[in-house]
C-alpha positions as CSV (number, residue, x, y, z in Angstrom):
1,M,66.1,201.1,-48.3
2,V,66.3,197.7,-46.7
3,A,65.3,199.1,-43.4
4,A,62.2,200.7,-45.0
5,V,61.2,197.4,-46.6
6,R,61.6,195.5,-43.4
7,R,59.3,198.1,-41.7
8,G,56.6,197.0,-44.2
9,V,56.9,199.7,-46.9
10,G,56.4,198.3,-50.4
11,M,59.4,198.0,-52.6
12,R,57.9,200.2,-55.3
13,E,57.2,202.9,-52.8
14,V,60.8,202.6,-51.5
15,A,62.1,202.8,-55.0
16,R,60.1,206.0,-55.7
17,R,61.2,207.5,-52.3
18,F,64.9,206.9,-52.9
19,R,64.7,207.6,-56.6
20,V,66.2,204.3,-57.7
21,A,65.0,201.4,-59.9
22,L,62.8,198.7,-58.4
23,A,65.5,196.2,-59.3
24,T,68.0,198.1,-57.1
25,V,65.7,197.7,-54.1
26,Q,65.1,194.0,-54.9
27,L,68.9,193.5,-55.2
28,W,69.8,194.9,-51.8
29,V,66.8,193.2,-50.0
30,A,67.9,189.9,-51.5
31,R,71.6,190.4,-50.7
32,T,70.8,191.2,-47.0
33,D,68.2,188.5,-46.5
34,G,68.6,186.9,-43.1
35,Q,71.3,189.4,-42.0
36,R,71.3,192.1,-39.4
37,L,71.7,195.5,-41.0
38,N,74.7,196.5,-38.9
39,R,76.5,193.3,-40.1
40,A,75.4,193.3,-43.7
41,D,77.8,194.0,-46.5
42,F,76.8,197.2,-48.3
43,T,80.1,197.8,-50.2
44,G,78.5,197.3,-53.5
45,R,81.0,194.8,-54.7
46,R,80.8,193.2,-58.1
47,P,78.7,190.0,-58.4
48,G,80.4,186.7,-58.0
49,R,82.8,185.2,-55.5
50,R,86.0,187.0,-54.5
51,Q,87.8,183.7,-55.0
52,A,87.0,180.4,-56.6
53,V,84.7,178.1,-54.6
54,N,87.1,175.2,-54.8
55,R,90.2,177.2,-53.7
56,S,91.8,176.3,-50.4
57,A,91.2,178.6,-47.5
58,P,94.0,181.1,-46.7
59,D,94.8,179.4,-43.3
60,V,95.3,176.1,-45.1
61,E,97.6,177.7,-47.6
62,N,99.6,179.4,-44.9
63,L,99.9,176.1,-43.0
64,V,101.2,174.4,-46.1
65,L,103.8,177.1,-46.6
66,S,105.0,177.2,-42.9
67,L,105.2,173.4,-42.9
68,R,107.3,173.4,-46.0
69,R,109.8,175.8,-44.4
70,E,109.8,173.7,-41.3
71,L,110.5,170.5,-43.2
72,K,113.2,172.2,-45.3
73,D,115.1,173.1,-42.2
74,T,114.4,170.1,-39.9
75,S,113.5,167.1,-42.0
76,D,115.9,164.1,-41.5
77,L,115.2,163.0,-45.0
78,G,115.6,166.5,-46.4
79,E,112.3,166.2,-48.3
80,F,109.9,169.1,-48.3
81,G,107.8,168.5,-51.4
82,A,104.0,168.0,-51.7
83,Q,104.1,164.3,-50.7
84,A,106.3,165.0,-47.6
85,I,104.0,167.8,-46.6
86,H,100.9,165.7,-47.1
87,A,102.4,162.8,-45.0
88,T,103.3,165.3,-42.2
89,L,99.8,166.8,-42.2
90,E,98.2,163.3,-42.1
91,A,100.5,162.3,-39.2
92,R,99.5,165.4,-37.2
93,G,95.8,164.7,-37.8
94,V,95.0,167.9,-39.7
95,H,91.4,168.0,-40.9
96,P,90.3,168.6,-43.7
97,L,93.4,167.1,-45.2
98,P,94.3,168.6,-48.6
99,S,95.4,166.1,-51.3
100,V,99.0,165.9,-52.7
101,R,97.8,167.6,-55.9
102,T,96.2,170.4,-54.0
103,I,99.3,171.0,-52.0
104,G,101.3,171.1,-55.2
105,R,99.0,173.7,-56.7
106,I,99.3,175.8,-53.5
107,L,103.1,175.7,-53.7
108,E,103.1,176.6,-57.3
109,R,100.6,179.4,-56.8
110,R,102.5,180.9,-53.9
111,G,105.7,180.9,-55.9
112,V,107.9,178.7,-53.6
113,L,108.9,176.2,-56.3
114,N,112.1,176.4,-58.3
115,G,110.4,177.3,-61.6
116,R,110.5,180.7,-63.2
117,R,106.7,181.1,-63.6
118,R,105.5,184.6,-62.7
119,V,103.8,184.8,-59.3
120,R,100.7,187.1,-59.0
121,H,100.5,188.1,-55.4
122,P,97.1,189.2,-54.0
123,A,96.6,193.0,-54.1
124,P,96.9,194.8,-50.8
125,P,93.7,196.4,-49.4
126,P,92.8,200.0,-50.3
127,G,94.9,202.4,-48.2
128,W,97.3,199.7,-47.2
129,Y,100.1,202.1,-46.5
130,L,98.2,203.6,-43.5
131,P,97.1,200.9,-41.0
132,D,93.9,202.6,-39.7
133,L,92.9,203.5,-43.2
134,A,93.3,199.9,-44.4
135,A,91.3,198.7,-41.4
136,C,88.4,201.0,-42.5
137,K,88.7,202.9,-39.2
138,A,89.5,206.2,-41.0
139,E,88.5,208.0,-44.2
140,L,90.8,209.6,-46.8
141,D,90.0,212.3,-49.3
142,S,92.1,212.4,-52.5
143,F,92.5,215.6,-54.6
144,D,93.9,216.0,-58.1
145,I,93.9,218.5,-60.9
146,V,92.9,217.9,-64.5
147,E,94.6,220.3,-66.9
148,G,94.8,221.1,-70.6
149,L,91.0,221.4,-71.3
150,V,89.9,224.3,-73.6
151,I,86.3,225.4,-74.2
152,K,85.6,226.0,-77.9
153,D,85.9,229.7,-78.6
154,G,86.4,230.2,-74.8
155,P,89.0,230.0,-72.0
156,Q,91.2,227.2,-71.0
157,V,89.9,225.5,-67.9
158,E,91.3,223.3,-65.1
159,I,89.3,221.0,-62.8
160,L,90.1,220.3,-59.2
161,N,88.5,216.9,-58.4
162,A,88.0,215.1,-55.1
163,T,86.9,211.6,-54.0
164,S,87.0,209.7,-50.7
165,L,88.6,206.3,-50.6
166,H,86.0,204.2,-48.7
167,G,82.8,206.2,-49.3
168,G,83.3,207.3,-52.9
169,L,82.1,210.8,-52.0
170,V,83.1,212.9,-55.0
171,N,83.2,216.6,-55.8
172,S,84.5,218.8,-58.7
173,W,85.4,222.4,-59.2
174,P,85.9,223.6,-62.8
175,M,87.7,226.9,-62.9
176,T,90.0,228.9,-65.2
177,T,93.2,228.3,-63.1
178,V,93.6,226.1,-60.0
179,T,95.8,228.1,-57.5
180,A,96.7,227.3,-53.9
181,K,94.1,230.0,-52.8
182,A,91.4,228.5,-55.0
183,A,92.2,225.0,-53.7
184,V,92.0,226.1,-50.1
185,A,88.6,227.7,-50.8
186,A,87.3,224.5,-52.5
187,L,88.5,222.3,-49.7
188,V,86.9,224.5,-47.0
189,E,83.6,224.5,-49.0
190,H,83.7,220.7,-49.4
191,W,84.6,219.9,-45.8
192,R,82.0,222.3,-44.4
193,Q,79.4,220.4,-46.4
194,V,80.5,216.8,-45.7
195,G,82.7,216.9,-42.7
196,L,86.4,216.3,-42.1
197,P,88.3,213.1,-42.9
198,R,91.3,211.9,-41.0
199,Y,93.6,212.1,-44.1
200,A,93.8,214.3,-47.2
201,Q,96.0,212.9,-50.0
202,F,97.7,214.9,-52.7
203,D,100.4,214.5,-55.4
204,N,103.6,216.6,-55.2
205,D,102.3,219.6,-57.1
206,T,103.5,223.0,-55.7
207,I,99.8,224.0,-55.4
208,F,99.4,221.4,-52.7
209,Q,102.8,220.9,-51.2
210,G,104.3,224.4,-51.5
211,A,107.4,225.7,-53.3
212,H,110.2,223.2,-53.9
213,Q,113.1,225.6,-54.4
214,H,113.5,226.3,-50.6
215,P,113.9,223.8,-47.7
216,D,111.3,223.4,-44.9
217,V,108.4,224.9,-46.9
218,V,104.9,224.1,-45.7
219,G,102.4,225.4,-48.3
220,R,99.0,227.0,-47.9
221,V,97.0,223.8,-48.5
222,T,99.1,221.8,-46.0
223,R,98.6,224.5,-43.4
224,L,94.9,224.4,-44.0
225,C,94.9,220.6,-43.3
226,L,97.0,220.9,-40.2
227,S,94.9,223.7,-38.8
228,L,91.8,221.5,-39.1
229,G,93.4,218.4,-37.7
230,V,93.5,216.6,-41.0
231,V,96.7,214.7,-41.8
232,P,98.1,215.6,-45.3
233,V,99.6,212.7,-47.2
234,F,101.8,213.2,-50.2
235,V,102.2,210.2,-52.6
236,P,105.5,209.1,-54.2
237,P,106.4,210.8,-57.4
238,R,105.9,208.7,-60.6
239,E,104.5,205.8,-58.5
240,P,101.3,204.0,-59.8
241,G,98.5,202.8,-57.6
242,F,98.4,205.4,-54.7
243,Q,96.2,207.8,-56.7
244,A,94.1,205.1,-58.3
245,A,90.8,206.3,-56.8
246,I,91.1,209.9,-57.9
247,E,92.6,209.0,-61.3
248,N,89.6,206.8,-61.9
249,F,87.2,209.6,-61.0
250,N,89.2,212.0,-63.3
251,G,88.7,209.6,-66.2
252,R,85.0,209.2,-65.5
253,W,84.5,213.0,-65.1
254,Q,86.2,213.6,-68.5
255,A,84.1,210.9,-70.2
256,K,80.7,211.7,-68.6
257,V,80.9,215.5,-68.4
258,W,83.6,217.0,-70.6
259,A,83.5,214.8,-73.7
260,R,79.7,214.1,-73.6
261,F,78.4,217.6,-74.0
262,L,79.4,220.8,-75.8
263,H,79.9,223.5,-73.2
264,P,79.3,227.1,-74.4
265,S,80.9,228.6,-71.3
266,L,82.6,227.9,-68.0
267,E,79.3,228.5,-66.1
268,A,77.6,225.8,-68.3
269,L,80.4,223.4,-67.6
270,Q,80.2,224.1,-63.8
271,A,76.4,223.5,-63.9
272,Q,76.8,220.2,-65.8
273,S,79.6,219.1,-63.5
274,A,77.4,219.8,-60.5
275,K,74.6,217.6,-61.9
276,Y,77.1,214.7,-62.4
277,V,78.5,215.1,-58.8
278,A,74.9,215.0,-57.4
279,A,74.0,211.9,-59.4
280,S,77.3,210.2,-58.4
281,R,76.6,210.9,-54.7
282,L,73.1,209.6,-55.1
283,R,74.3,206.3,-56.7
284,A,76.9,205.9,-53.9
285,A,74.6,206.8,-51.1
286,T,74.7,203.4,-49.4
287,R,78.5,203.2,-49.7
288,I,78.8,206.8,-48.3
289,E,76.6,205.9,-45.4
290,V,78.6,202.9,-44.2
291,A,82.0,204.6,-44.8
292,P,84.1,205.6,-41.7
293,S,82.6,208.6,-39.9
294,R,83.8,212.2,-40.4
295,R,84.3,214.9,-37.9
296,P,82.1,218.0,-38.0
297,F,83.7,221.2,-39.3
298,P,84.6,223.4,-36.3
299,R,82.6,226.5,-35.7
300,N,84.1,230.0,-35.6
301,W,87.2,228.6,-37.4
302,A,89.5,230.9,-39.3
303,L,92.7,230.0,-41.2
304,N,95.8,231.7,-39.7
305,L,98.6,231.1,-42.2
306,Q,101.1,232.8,-39.8
307,A,100.5,230.3,-37.0
308,Q,103.3,227.7,-36.5
309,P,102.0,224.4,-38.0
310,H,101.2,221.5,-35.6
311,G,100.3,217.9,-36.2
312,R,101.6,215.3,-38.6
313,I,102.6,215.4,-42.3
314,I,103.1,212.1,-44.1
315,Y,105.3,211.6,-47.1
316,L,105.3,208.3,-49.1
317,R,108.6,207.9,-50.8
318,R,110.8,205.3,-52.5
319,T,114.4,205.2,-51.3
320,G,117.3,205.6,-53.8
321,A,120.4,203.6,-54.5
322,T,121.9,204.6,-51.1
323,G,118.8,204.1,-49.0
324,G,117.8,207.8,-48.7
325,V,114.7,209.9,-49.5
326,E,114.0,213.5,-50.3
327,F,111.1,215.8,-49.1
328,L,110.7,219.2,-47.5
329,G,113.7,220.3,-49.7
330,R,116.1,218.0,-47.8
331,S,117.7,214.6,-48.1
332,F,117.3,212.0,-45.3
333,A,119.2,208.8,-44.9
334,V,116.8,206.0,-44.0
335,D,118.5,202.5,-44.1
336,A,121.4,201.4,-46.2
337,S,119.8,197.9,-46.5
338,W,116.4,199.2,-47.6
339,L,117.3,200.2,-51.2
340,N,114.8,201.3,-53.9
341,R,111.9,200.4,-51.6
342,L,108.8,202.2,-50.3
343,V,108.8,204.0,-46.9
344,R,106.3,206.1,-45.0
345,A,107.8,209.2,-43.4
346,E,105.7,210.7,-40.6
347,V,106.8,214.2,-39.7
348,D,105.6,214.8,-36.2
349,L,105.8,218.6,-35.8
350,D,104.8,218.5,-32.1
351,A,107.3,215.9,-31.0
352,G,110.1,217.1,-33.3
353,Y,110.8,213.8,-35.0
354,I,110.5,212.1,-38.4
355,R,109.8,208.3,-38.2
356,F,110.4,206.2,-41.2
357,Y,108.4,202.9,-41.7
358,A,109.1,200.2,-44.2
359,L,106.3,199.4,-46.7
360,R,105.9,196.3,-48.8
361,R,102.8,195.6,-51.0
362,R,103.4,191.8,-50.6
363,D,103.2,192.1,-46.8
364,P,101.1,195.2,-46.1
365,T,100.4,194.5,-42.5
366,R,104.1,194.5,-41.5
367,Q,105.4,198.0,-41.4
368,P,108.5,198.1,-39.1
369,L,110.1,201.3,-37.9
370,L,113.4,201.8,-39.8
371,R,114.7,205.0,-38.3
372,E,113.8,208.0,-36.2
373,V,115.5,211.3,-36.8
374,P,115.1,214.7,-35.0
375,Y,113.5,217.5,-37.0
376,I,112.3,220.9,-36.0
377,L,110.3,223.0,-38.5
378,P,111.9,226.5,-38.5
379,R,109.7,229.4,-37.4
380,R,109.4,231.9,-40.1
381,R,106.8,234.1,-41.6
382,F,104.5,232.7,-44.3
383,T,104.7,234.7,-47.5
384,E,101.2,235.2,-48.9
């Protein structure tokens, strides 16, 4: 839209061409005024500043905190409060120099004082548990199932929903029962249409992960992802936040499609859902366009469930009281000092290793390797 306006097309004509309101065109033209299109921010963030205009810059806050730690360890006077930090900054010629009161607020806000006031740490970026995903260098599709819906005088229905993390590219498949075969067909249809992401994220439902009663089980959906070069990611059980994007879309779908209309049949529900998906994609067109690129779906591809899986599978888990985690029907010892904390387990099927990385929401950029253990997926026939 902005490019068309800059080429000389009238705003009303652009609004008609893209089927949006005139105010939408005016908003994006004003937001990108004086900016190059490849550097403009098209994320569609909410209006207003991300932080208060009078708040100290992050590098200033980090300098204050590091200087406090330095004074606490090395000061001859043993003083490391706001006044001591201010005097040291002034002696070192730091400019701009924050006031004593500003330094005190920084120390209080970052939770380094002795008080018991609750500290609200800044939220990590979306996809923080995968470095390339957090850096917007890769895309992730999340999938989830909505259950327990019943059409009046009709069948019970289940809905398989999908959304991408960065682009907000959504899709929905209402059906009577979501099975592993139905999920595979839906994912193939979706990815043929929009392209392949780098990651596909699921919860630990047996439909996605495979049977839980036997060890070393790689299910049908996981084998589909691996055969297409997509890395399947399984979130921790009963852990909030990781499925926020798809849970948000689940709620919107139920409010805007299911609860809004009376659906006489499954076909009518599918038609209404398709309209909502198309409208949602149109509204998020700019966000979808600037999202990380997707790979084209391979030609002449066919799913071979009997082929030995290759690639990576990622399990996000929280360690127990002994520092261990469970997945693939097995227990793995990770680190006796990393108790009740998050880890990312990367199962490298080609190299024959599982690598465990530490995860912390307060420090999302630091993900050290905790342990590496050998693992070979047994060769056995897939039971269809």
